[in-house]
N, CA, C and O atoms as a printed pandas DataFrame, in Angstrom:
     atom_number atom_name residue_name chain_id  residue_number  x_coord  y_coord  z_coord
0              1         N          UNK        A               1   -1.595  -71.200  -21.230
1              2        CA          UNK        A               1   -0.227  -71.623  -21.712
2              3         C          UNK        A               1    0.507  -72.269  -20.558
3              4         O          UNK        A               1    0.445  -71.737  -19.450
4              5         N          UNK        A               2    1.187  -73.360  -20.741
5              6        CA          UNK        A               2    1.917  -73.938  -19.712
6              7         C          UNK        A               2    3.228  -73.269  -19.461
7              8         O          UNK        A               2    3.919  -72.871  -20.399
8              9         N          UNK        A               3    3.566  -73.143  -18.267
9             10        CA          UNK        A               3    4.878  -72.440  -17.807
10            11         C          UNK        A               3    6.000  -73.365  -18.036
11            12         O          UNK        A               3    5.955  -74.476  -17.507
12            13         N          UNK        A               4    7.059  -73.004  -18.810
13            14        CA          UNK        A               4    8.223  -73.683  -19.109
14            15         C          UNK        A               4    8.957  -74.149  -17.958
15            16         O          UNK        A               4    9.175  -73.357  -17.041
16            17         N          UNK        A               5    9.378  -75.382  -17.893
17            18        CA          UNK        A               5   10.203  -75.963  -16.849
18            19         C          UNK        A               5   11.496  -75.184  -16.650
19            20         O          UNK        A               5   11.954  -74.857  -15.555
20            21         N          UNK        A               6   12.045  -74.918  -17.879
21            22        CA          UNK        A               6   13.249  -74.037  -17.904
22            23         C          UNK        A               6   13.217  -73.039  -18.965
23            24         O          UNK        A               6   12.793  -73.360  -20.075
24            25         N          UNK        A               7   13.596  -71.951  -18.743
25            26        CA          UNK        A               7   13.361  -70.822  -19.790
26            27         C          UNK        A               7   14.653  -70.009  -19.698
27            28         O          UNK        A               7   15.003  -69.493  -18.637
28            29         N          UNK        A               8   15.346  -69.907  -20.818
29            30        CA          UNK        A               8   16.461  -68.941  -21.005
30            31         C          UNK        A               8   16.085  -67.874  -22.042
31            32         O          UNK        A               8   15.751  -68.149  -23.194
32            33         N          UNK        A               9   16.159  -66.751  -21.585
33            34        CA          UNK        A               9   15.680  -65.674  -22.484
34            35         C          UNK        A               9   16.727  -64.687  -22.859
35            36         O          UNK        A               9   17.223  -63.916  -22.036
36            37         N          UNK        A              10   17.096  -64.729  -24.272
37            38        CA          UNK        A              10   18.167  -63.932  -24.708
38            39         C          UNK        A              10   19.387  -63.929  -23.868
39            40         O          UNK        A              10   20.013  -62.899  -23.618
40            41         N          UNK        A              11   19.696  -65.055  -23.457
41            42        CA          UNK        A              11   21.026  -65.256  -22.651
42            43         C          UNK        A              11   22.190  -65.200  -23.430
43            44         O          UNK        A              11   22.220  -65.638  -24.580
44            45         N          UNK        A              12   23.150  -64.684  -22.869
45            46        CA          UNK        A              12   24.507  -64.657  -23.481
46            47         C          UNK        A              12   25.519  -64.886  -22.456
47            48         O          UNK        A              12   25.209  -64.783  -21.269
48            49         N          UNK        A              13   26.708  -65.190  -22.816
49            50        CA          UNK        A              13   27.777  -65.439  -21.948
50            51         C          UNK        A              13   29.013  -64.614  -22.623
51            52         O          UNK        A              13   29.005  -64.282  -23.808
52            53         N          UNK        A              14   30.005  -64.347  -21.778
53            54        CA          UNK        A              14   31.121  -63.514  -22.294
54            55         C          UNK        A              14   31.773  -64.345  -23.480
55            56         O          UNK        A              14   32.455  -63.734  -24.302
56            57         N          UNK        A              15   31.607  -65.585  -23.590
57            58        CA          UNK        A              15   32.201  -66.425  -24.579
58            59         C          UNK        A              15   31.253  -66.234  -25.912
59            60         O          UNK        A              15   30.028  -66.149  -25.830
60            61         N          UNK        A              16   31.896  -66.183  -27.000
61            62        CA          UNK        A              16   31.120  -65.838  -28.257
62            63         C          UNK        A              16   30.292  -67.126  -28.688
63            64         O          UNK        A              16   29.432  -67.030  -29.564
64            65         N          UNK        A              17   30.554  -68.275  -28.089
65            66        CA          UNK        A              17   29.855  -69.490  -28.508
66            67         C          UNK        A              17   28.315  -69.378  -28.153
67            68         O          UNK        A              17   27.504  -70.035  -28.805
68            69         N          UNK        A              18   27.933  -68.593  -27.177
69            70        CA          UNK        A              18   26.503  -68.396  -26.752
70            71         C          UNK        A              18   26.201  -66.923  -26.733
71            72         O          UNK        A              18   26.756  -66.146  -25.955
72            73         N          UNK        A              19   25.298  -66.572  -27.621
73            74        CA          UNK        A              19   24.952  -65.169  -27.725
74            75         C          UNK        A              19   23.474  -65.010  -28.073
75            76         O          UNK        A              19   23.045  -65.471  -29.131
76            77         N          UNK        A              20   22.704  -64.384  -27.228
77            78        CA          UNK        A              20   21.229  -64.098  -27.530
78            79         C          UNK        A              20   20.524  -65.424  -27.770
79            80         O          UNK        A              20   19.787  -65.548  -28.747
80            81         N          UNK        A              21   20.716  -66.378  -26.947
81            82        CA          UNK        A              21   20.144  -67.781  -27.097
82            83         C          UNK        A              21   18.892  -67.783  -26.272
83            84         O          UNK        A              21   18.851  -67.334  -25.127
84            85         N          UNK        A              22   17.817  -68.336  -26.939
85            86        CA          UNK        A              22   16.508  -68.543  -26.179
86            87         C          UNK        A              22   16.236  -70.017  -26.305
87            88         O          UNK        A              22   16.329  -70.574  -27.398
88            89         N          UNK        A              23   15.902  -70.661  -25.207
89            90        CA          UNK        A              23   15.538  -72.031  -25.186
90            91         C          UNK        A              23   14.423  -72.279  -24.290
91            92         O          UNK        A              23   14.439  -71.631  -23.244
92            93         N          UNK        A              24   13.447  -73.089  -24.481
93            94        CA          UNK        A              24   12.408  -73.432  -23.693
94            95         C          UNK        A              24   12.264  -75.002  -23.592
95            96         O          UNK        A              24   12.192  -75.691  -24.610
96            97         N          UNK        A              25   12.221  -75.577  -22.226
97            98        CA          UNK        A              25   12.154  -76.961  -22.108
98            99         C          UNK        A              25   10.771  -77.184  -21.290
99           100         O          UNK        A              25   10.576  -76.693  -20.179
100          101         N          UNK        A              26    9.913  -77.926  -21.930
101          102        CA          UNK        A              26    8.587  -78.157  -21.325
102          103         C          UNK        A              26    8.808  -79.089  -20.017
103          104         O          UNK        A              26    9.839  -79.756  -19.935
104          105         N          UNK        A              27    7.952  -79.122  -19.124
105          106        CA          UNK        A              27    7.953  -79.915  -17.934
106          107         C          UNK        A              27    8.002  -81.383  -18.494
107          108         O          UNK        A              27    7.298  -81.691  -19.456
108          109         N          UNK        A              28    8.783  -82.229  -17.924
109          110        CA          UNK        A              28    8.901  -83.701  -18.148
110          111         C          UNK        A              28    9.606  -83.922  -19.520
111          112         O          UNK        A              28    9.741  -85.082  -19.909
112          113         N          UNK        A              29   10.049  -82.923  -20.253
113          114        CA          UNK        A              29   10.728  -83.125  -21.569
114          115         C          UNK        A              29   12.207  -83.534  -21.302
115          116         O          UNK        A              29   12.863  -83.039  -20.386
116          117         N          UNK        A              30   12.663  -84.423  -22.119
117          118        CA          UNK        A              30   14.160  -84.814  -22.005
118          119         C          UNK        A              30   14.808  -84.124  -23.229
119          120         O          UNK        A              30   14.353  -84.282  -24.362
120          121         N          UNK        A              31   15.804  -83.411  -22.982
121          122        CA          UNK        A              31   16.486  -82.645  -24.031
122          123         C          UNK        A              31   17.983  -83.044  -24.193
123          124         O          UNK        A              31   18.676  -83.221  -23.192
124          125         N          UNK        A              32   18.413  -83.167  -25.275
125          126        CA          UNK        A              32   19.858  -83.308  -25.548
126          127         C          UNK        A              32   20.405  -82.074  -26.388
127          128         O          UNK        A              32   19.746  -81.634  -27.330
128          129         N          UNK        A              33   21.551  -81.562  -26.045
129          130        CA          UNK        A              33   22.090  -80.519  -26.888
130          131         C          UNK        A              33   23.380  -81.076  -27.564
131          132         O          UNK        A              33   24.343  -81.521  -26.941
132          133         N          UNK        A              34   23.282  -81.001  -28.810
133          134        CA          UNK        A              34   24.408  -81.558  -29.635
134          135         C          UNK        A              34   25.097  -80.570  -30.571
135          136         O          UNK        A              34   24.448  -79.594  -30.949
136          137         N          UNK        A              35   26.213  -80.720  -30.930
137          138        CA          UNK        A              35   26.921  -79.743  -31.746
138          139         C          UNK        A              35   28.424  -80.048  -31.660
139          140         O          UNK        A              35   28.895  -80.869  -30.872
140          141         N          UNK        A              36   29.182  -79.278  -32.587
141          142        CA          UNK        A              36   30.617  -79.615  -32.610
142          143         C          UNK        A              36   31.331  -78.872  -31.375
143          144         O          UNK        A              36   30.835  -77.935  -30.749
144          145         N          UNK        A              37   32.500  -79.419  -31.154
145          146        CA          UNK        A              37   33.355  -78.923  -30.097
146          147         C          UNK        A              37   33.361  -77.375  -30.177
147          148         O          UNK        A              37   33.506  -76.781  -31.245
148          149         N          UNK        A              38   33.202  -76.786  -29.036
149          150        CA          UNK        A              38   33.449  -75.246  -28.954
150          151         C          UNK        A              38   32.171  -74.432  -29.349
151          152         O          UNK        A              38   32.222  -73.202  -29.376
152          153         N          UNK        A              39   31.079  -75.081  -29.641
153          154        CA          UNK        A              39   29.889  -74.323  -30.117
154          155         C          UNK        A              39   29.029  -73.741  -28.880
155          156         O          UNK        A              39   28.108  -72.947  -29.073
156          157         N          UNK        A              40   29.365  -74.153  -27.710
157          158        CA          UNK        A              40   28.676  -73.567  -26.521
158          159         C          UNK        A              40   27.642  -74.435  -25.788
159          160         O          UNK        A              40   26.821  -73.973  -24.996
160          161         N          UNK        A              41   27.756  -75.786  -26.133
161          162        CA          UNK        A              41   26.853  -76.763  -25.407
162          163         C          UNK        A              41   26.947  -76.640  -23.971
163          164         O          UNK        A              41   25.979  -76.320  -23.280
164          165         N          UNK        A              42   28.190  -76.910  -23.471
165          166        CA          UNK        A              42   28.507  -76.970  -22.007
166          167         C          UNK        A              42   28.163  -75.546  -21.315
167          168         O          UNK        A              42   27.678  -75.500  -20.184
168          169         N          UNK        A              43   28.435  -74.449  -22.036
169          170        CA          UNK        A              43   28.308  -73.121  -21.591
170          171         C          UNK        A              43   26.721  -72.993  -21.333
171          172         O          UNK        A              43   26.288  -72.678  -20.224
172          173         N          UNK        A              44   25.910  -73.252  -22.404
173          174        CA          UNK        A              44   24.430  -73.183  -22.419
174          175         C          UNK        A              44   23.855  -73.974  -21.225
175          176         O          UNK        A              44   23.101  -73.419  -20.426
176          177         N          UNK        A              45   24.209  -75.264  -21.103
177          178        CA          UNK        A              45   23.785  -76.084  -19.980
178          179         C          UNK        A              45   24.233  -75.650  -18.649
179          180         O          UNK        A              45   23.481  -75.835  -17.693
180          181         N          UNK        A              46   25.368  -75.099  -18.488
181          182        CA          UNK        A              46   25.935  -74.666  -17.163
182          183         C          UNK        A              46   25.115  -73.408  -16.768
183          184         O          UNK        A              46   24.881  -73.209  -15.576
184          185         N          UNK        A              47   24.679  -72.568  -17.700
185          186        CA          UNK        A              47   23.804  -71.470  -17.511
186          187         C          UNK        A              47   22.476  -71.880  -16.935
187          188         O          UNK        A              47   21.999  -71.334  -15.940
188          189         N          UNK        A              48   21.863  -72.912  -17.625
189          190        CA          UNK        A              48   20.602  -73.427  -17.277
190          191         C          UNK        A              48   20.639  -74.270  -15.941
191          192         O          UNK        A              48   19.623  -74.534  -15.298
192          193         N          UNK        A              49   21.822  -74.636  -15.614
193          194        CA          UNK        A              49   21.894  -75.404  -14.390
194          195         C          UNK        A              49   22.323  -74.515  -13.127
195          196         O          UNK        A              49   22.459  -74.946  -11.982
196          197         N          UNK        A              50   22.504  -73.247  -13.531
197          198        CA          UNK        A              50   22.922  -72.338  -12.411
198          199         C          UNK        A              50   24.268  -72.265  -11.990
199          200         O          UNK        A              50   24.648  -71.535  -11.074
200          201         N          UNK        A              51   25.113  -73.139  -12.761
201          202        CA          UNK        A              51   26.635  -73.222  -12.356
202          203         C          UNK        A              51   27.273  -72.067  -13.022
203          204         O          UNK        A              51   28.442  -71.877  -12.688
204          205         N          UNK        A              52   26.758  -71.237  -13.905
205          206        CA          UNK        A              52   27.307  -70.119  -14.583
206          207         C          UNK        A              52   26.337  -69.190  -14.769
207          208         O          UNK        A              52   25.323  -69.479  -15.405
208          209         N          UNK        A              53   26.539  -67.937  -14.226
209          210        CA          UNK        A              53   25.542  -66.798  -14.454
210          211         C          UNK        A              53   25.712  -66.218  -15.959
211          212         O          UNK        A              53   26.790  -66.033  -16.523
212          213         N          UNK        A              54   24.369  -65.960  -16.513
213          214        CA          UNK        A              54   24.554  -65.357  -17.791
214          215         C          UNK        A              54   25.034  -63.943  -17.733
215          216         O          UNK        A              54   24.695  -63.226  -16.792
216          217         N          UNK        A              55   25.847  -63.486  -18.740
217          218        CA          UNK        A              55   26.297  -62.072  -18.922
218          219         C          UNK        A              55   25.240  -61.270  -19.126
219          220         O          UNK        A              55   25.292  -60.131  -18.661
220          221         N          UNK        A              56   24.181  -61.661  -19.792
221          222        CA          UNK        A              56   22.970  -60.862  -20.065
222          223         C          UNK        A              56   21.811  -61.900  -20.214
223          224         O          UNK        A              56   22.037  -63.100  -20.373
224          225         N          UNK        A              57   20.639  -61.399  -20.157
225          226        CA          UNK        A              57   19.482  -62.095  -20.293
226          227         C          UNK        A              57   18.989  -62.769  -18.970
227          228         O          UNK        A              57   19.474  -62.371  -17.911
228          229         N          UNK        A              58   18.093  -63.725  -18.969
229          230        CA          UNK        A              58   17.475  -64.184  -17.756
230          231         C          UNK        A              58   17.233  -65.741  -17.801
231          232         O          UNK        A              58   16.910  -66.300  -18.849
232          233         N          UNK        A              59   17.390  -66.349  -16.725
233          234        CA          UNK        A              59   17.093  -67.872  -16.629
234          235         C          UNK        A              59   16.041  -67.985  -15.549
235          236         O          UNK        A              59   16.137  -67.413  -14.463
236          237         N          UNK        A              60   14.975  -68.800  -15.932
237          238        CA          UNK        A              60   13.912  -69.004  -14.953
238          239         C          UNK        A              60   13.614  -70.567  -14.951
239          240         O          UNK        A              60   13.811  -71.257  -15.951
240          241         N          UNK        A              61   13.110  -71.086  -13.719
241          242        CA          UNK        A              61   12.845  -72.483  -13.569
242          243         C          UNK        A              61   11.339  -72.448  -13.092
243          244         O          UNK        A              61   11.035  -71.926  -12.019
244          245         N          UNK        A              62   10.497  -72.972  -13.855
245          246        CA          UNK        A              62    8.982  -73.068  -13.645
246          247         C          UNK        A              62    8.469  -71.595  -13.271
247          248         O          UNK        A              62    7.692  -71.387  -12.339
248          249         N          UNK        A              63    8.959  -70.664  -14.050
249          250        CA          UNK        A              63    8.600  -69.311  -14.026
250          251         C          UNK        A              63    9.140  -68.537  -12.983
251          252         O          UNK        A              63    8.745  -67.379  -12.850
252          253         N          UNK        A              64   10.062  -69.049  -12.154
253          254        CA          UNK        A              64   10.777  -68.250  -11.117
254          255         C          UNK        A              64   12.260  -68.089  -11.428
255          256         O          UNK        A              64   12.923  -69.051  -11.815
256          257         N          UNK        A              65   12.787  -66.864  -11.258
257          258        CA          UNK        A              65   14.151  -66.530  -11.603
258          259         C          UNK        A              65   15.045  -67.523  -10.886
259          260         O          UNK        A              65   14.843  -67.796   -9.703
260          261         N          UNK        A              66   16.055  -68.081  -11.601
261          262        CA          UNK        A              66   17.032  -69.015  -11.158
262          263         C          UNK        A              66   18.066  -68.205  -10.386
263          264         O          UNK        A              66   18.734  -67.318  -10.917
264          265         N          UNK        A              67   18.161  -68.551   -9.120
265          266        CA          UNK        A              67   19.248  -67.900   -8.242
266          267         C          UNK        A              67   20.062  -69.061   -7.605
267          268         O          UNK        A              67   19.579  -69.761   -6.716
268          269         N          UNK        A              68   21.248  -69.228   -8.068
269          270        CA          UNK        A              68   22.148  -70.312   -7.578
270          271         C          UNK        A              68   21.872  -71.509   -8.431
271          272         O          UNK        A              68   21.483  -71.420   -9.596
272          273         N          UNK        A              69   22.102  -72.690   -7.766
273          274        CA          UNK        A              69   22.062  -74.072   -8.422
274          275         C          UNK        A              69   20.689  -74.421   -8.772
275          276         O          UNK        A              69   19.839  -74.190   -7.912
276          277         N          UNK        A              70   20.306  -74.952   -9.916
277          278        CA          UNK        A              70   19.047  -75.440  -10.412
278          279         C          UNK        A              70   18.827  -76.876   -9.785
279          280         O          UNK        A              70   19.180  -77.900  -10.370
280          281         N          UNK        A              71   18.235  -76.864   -8.587
281          282        CA          UNK        A              71   18.042  -78.166   -7.937
282          283         C          UNK        A              71   17.040  -79.103   -8.561
283          284         O          UNK        A              71   16.938  -80.275   -8.200
284          285         N          UNK        A              72   16.256  -78.520   -9.567
285          286        CA          UNK        A              72   15.320  -79.364  -10.365
286          287         C          UNK        A              72   15.859  -79.968  -11.569
287          288         O          UNK        A              72   15.153  -80.717  -12.245
288          289         N          UNK        A              73   17.105  -79.690  -11.903
289          290        CA          UNK        A              73   17.661  -80.262  -13.083
290          291         C          UNK        A              73   18.312  -81.569  -12.829
291          292         O          UNK        A              73   18.774  -81.829  -11.718
292          293         N          UNK        A              74   18.364  -82.394  -13.814
293          294        CA          UNK        A              74   19.071  -83.729  -13.746
294          295         C          UNK        A              74   20.471  -83.574  -14.440
295          296         O          UNK        A              74   20.601  -83.031  -15.537
296          297         N          UNK        A              75   21.433  -84.061  -13.759
297          298        CA          UNK        A              75   22.750  -84.007  -14.299
298          299         C          UNK        A              75   23.359  -85.375  -14.587
299          300         O          UNK        A              75   23.093  -86.329  -13.857
300          301         N          UNK        A              76   24.128  -85.483  -15.584
301          302        CA          UNK        A              76   24.706  -86.820  -15.937
302          303         C          UNK        A              76   25.782  -87.080  -15.028
303          304         O          UNK        A              76   26.417  -86.184  -14.472
304          305         N          UNK        A              77   26.008  -88.422  -14.863
305          306        CA          UNK        A              77   27.165  -88.896  -13.944
306          307         C          UNK        A              77   28.383  -88.979  -14.892
307          308         O          UNK        A              77   28.347  -89.597  -15.956
308          309         N          UNK        A              78   29.408  -88.347  -14.455
309          310        CA          UNK        A              78   30.665  -88.251  -15.282
310          311         C          UNK        A              78   31.156  -89.623  -15.533
311          312         O          UNK        A              78   31.189  -90.447  -14.619
312          313         N          UNK        A              79   31.563  -89.918  -16.813
313          314        CA          UNK        A              79   32.076  -91.222  -17.157
314          315         C          UNK        A              79   31.118  -92.235  -17.599
315          316         O          UNK        A              79   31.509  -93.338  -17.982
316          317         N          UNK        A              80   29.761  -91.881  -17.561
317          318        CA          UNK        A              80   28.739  -92.826  -17.947
318          319         C          UNK        A              80   28.056  -92.220  -19.189
319          320         O          UNK        A              80   27.477  -91.134  -19.200
320          321         N          UNK        A              81   28.191  -93.019  -20.184
321          322        CA          UNK        A              81   27.547  -92.587  -21.456
322          323         C          UNK        A              81   26.168  -93.060  -21.491
323          324         O          UNK        A              81   25.923  -94.164  -21.004
324          325         N          UNK        A              82   25.208  -92.336  -22.025
325          326        CA          UNK        A              82   23.940  -92.764  -22.203
326          327         C          UNK        A              82   23.704  -94.160  -22.942
327          328         O          UNK        A              82   22.864  -94.975  -22.559
328          329         N          UNK        A              83   24.483  -94.332  -23.966
329          330        CA          UNK        A              83   24.301  -95.550  -24.713
330          331         C          UNK        A              83   24.866  -96.832  -23.879
331          332         O          UNK        A              83   24.405  -97.962  -24.047
332          333         N          UNK        A              84   25.791  -96.569  -23.071
333          334        CA          UNK        A              84   26.181  -97.708  -22.167
334          335         C          UNK        A              84   25.122  -98.051  -21.108
335          336         O          UNK        A              84   24.934  -99.201  -20.710
336          337         N          UNK        A              85   24.496  -97.061  -20.715
337          338        CA          UNK        A              85   23.403  -97.266  -19.663
338          339         C          UNK        A              85   22.205  -97.942  -20.402
339          340         O          UNK        A              85   21.541  -98.812  -19.839
340          341         N          UNK        A              86   21.950  -97.537  -21.639
341          342        CA          UNK        A              86   20.832  -98.235  -22.458
342          343         C          UNK        A              86   21.180  -99.683  -22.693
343          344         O          UNK        A              86   20.367 -100.596  -22.545
344          345         N          UNK        A              87   22.461  -99.845  -23.077
345          346        CA          UNK        A              87   22.886 -101.269  -23.330
346          347         C          UNK        A              87   22.820 -102.138  -22.073
347          348         O          UNK        A              87   22.448 -103.306  -22.195
348          349         N          UNK        A              88   23.142 -101.672  -20.922
349          350        CA          UNK        A              88   23.049 -102.527  -19.621
350          351         C          UNK        A              88   21.568 -102.663  -19.389
351          352         O          UNK        A              88   21.194 -103.747  -18.941
352          353         N          UNK        A              89   20.669 -101.737  -19.622
353          354        CA          UNK        A              89   19.299 -101.959  -19.429
354          355         C          UNK        A              89   18.676 -103.011  -20.371
355          356         O          UNK        A              89   17.792 -103.784  -20.003
356          357         N          UNK        A              90   19.217 -102.983  -21.650
357          358        CA          UNK        A              90   18.711 -104.072  -22.559
358          359         C          UNK        A              90   19.336 -105.445  -22.156
359          360         O          UNK        A              90   18.688 -106.481  -22.303
360          361         N          UNK        A              91   20.460 -105.443  -21.703
361          362        CA          UNK        A              91   21.033 -106.748  -21.212
362          363         C          UNK        A              91   20.327 -107.273  -20.015
363          364         O          UNK        A              91   20.188 -108.488  -19.868
364          365         N          UNK        A              92   19.883 -106.432  -19.169
365          366        CA          UNK        A              92   19.111 -106.883  -17.974
366          367         C          UNK        A              92   17.718 -107.244  -18.168
367          368         O          UNK        A              92   17.200 -108.169  -17.543
368          369         N          UNK        A              93   17.039 -106.466  -19.105
369          370        CA          UNK        A              93   15.525 -106.542  -19.260
370          371         C          UNK        A              93   15.096 -106.983  -20.717
371          372         O          UNK        A              93   13.912 -106.927  -21.049
372          373         N          UNK        A              94   16.023 -107.397  -21.529
373          374        CA          UNK        A              94   15.540 -107.855  -22.907
374          375         C          UNK        A              94   15.342 -106.490  -23.735
375          376         O          UNK        A              94   15.929 -105.442  -23.463
376          377         N          UNK        A              95   14.510 -106.646  -24.692
377          378        CA          UNK        A              95   14.234 -105.553  -25.569
378          379         C          UNK        A              95   13.712 -104.430  -24.810
379          380         O          UNK        A              95   13.100 -104.574  -23.752
380          381         N          UNK        A              96   13.990 -103.157  -25.430
381          382        CA          UNK        A              96   13.518 -101.824  -24.725
382          383         C          UNK        A              96   12.027 -101.774  -25.081
383          384         O          UNK        A              96   11.534 -102.410  -26.012
384          385         N          UNK        A              97   11.369 -100.981  -24.277
385          386        CA          UNK        A              97    9.883 -100.647  -24.508
386          387         C          UNK        A              97    9.632 -100.297  -25.893
387          388         O          UNK        A              97    8.690 -100.813  -26.494
388          389         N          UNK        A              98   10.401  -99.462  -26.438
389          390        CA          UNK        A              98   10.225  -99.019  -27.857
390          391         C          UNK        A              98   10.222 -100.279  -28.806
391          392         O          UNK        A              98    9.336 -100.410  -29.650
392          393         N          UNK        A              99   11.209 -101.179  -28.652
393          394        CA          UNK        A              99   11.195 -102.462  -29.364
394          395         C          UNK        A              99   10.025 -103.329  -29.195
395          396         O          UNK        A              99    9.512 -103.937  -30.135
396          397         N          UNK        A             100    9.575 -103.379  -27.879
397          398        CA          UNK        A             100    8.356 -104.243  -27.623
398          399         C          UNK        A             100    7.135 -103.616  -28.425
399          400         O          UNK        A             100    6.364 -104.316  -29.081
400          401         N          UNK        A             101    7.028 -102.274  -28.318
401          402        CA          UNK        A             101    5.957 -101.648  -29.029
402          403         C          UNK        A             101    5.982 -101.898  -30.458
403          404         O          UNK        A             101    4.933 -102.221  -31.017
404          405         N          UNK        A             102    7.028 -101.786  -31.090
405          406        CA          UNK        A             102    7.201 -101.987  -32.415
406          407         C          UNK        A             102    7.006 -103.430  -32.892
407          408         O          UNK        A             102    6.704 -103.696  -34.056
408          409         N          UNK        A             103    7.196 -104.369  -31.915
409          410        CA          UNK        A             103    6.991 -105.754  -32.300
410          411         C          UNK        A             103    5.454 -106.207  -32.111
411          412         O          UNK        A             103    5.060 -107.343  -32.377
412          413         N          UNK        A             104    4.730 -105.285  -31.672
413          414        CA          UNK        A             104    3.148 -105.610  -31.533
414          415         C          UNK        A             104    2.487 -105.562  -32.914
415          416         O          UNK        A             104    1.281 -105.781  -33.030
């Protein structure tokens, strides 16, 4: 069995938005967390990033307990939306790889 790149086990935060949450992210996997305002997206990601300690449960990175900042995580640049980055890429390089594959 592959060790998860990030594992949150029965994590909770004192905020009711995140309670007994379990999440596994495989190595190399890109994950987006979506939901309505106030549902706990930022809290969950902050716990996984090591910016916020869970009130209960455990966080591990590649099987090791997370202590402090998760230096292996990628963080978005404030003010840069993913669709804007994708649009600039398409403008510079033409169609995306997905579009090229679909065109074959």
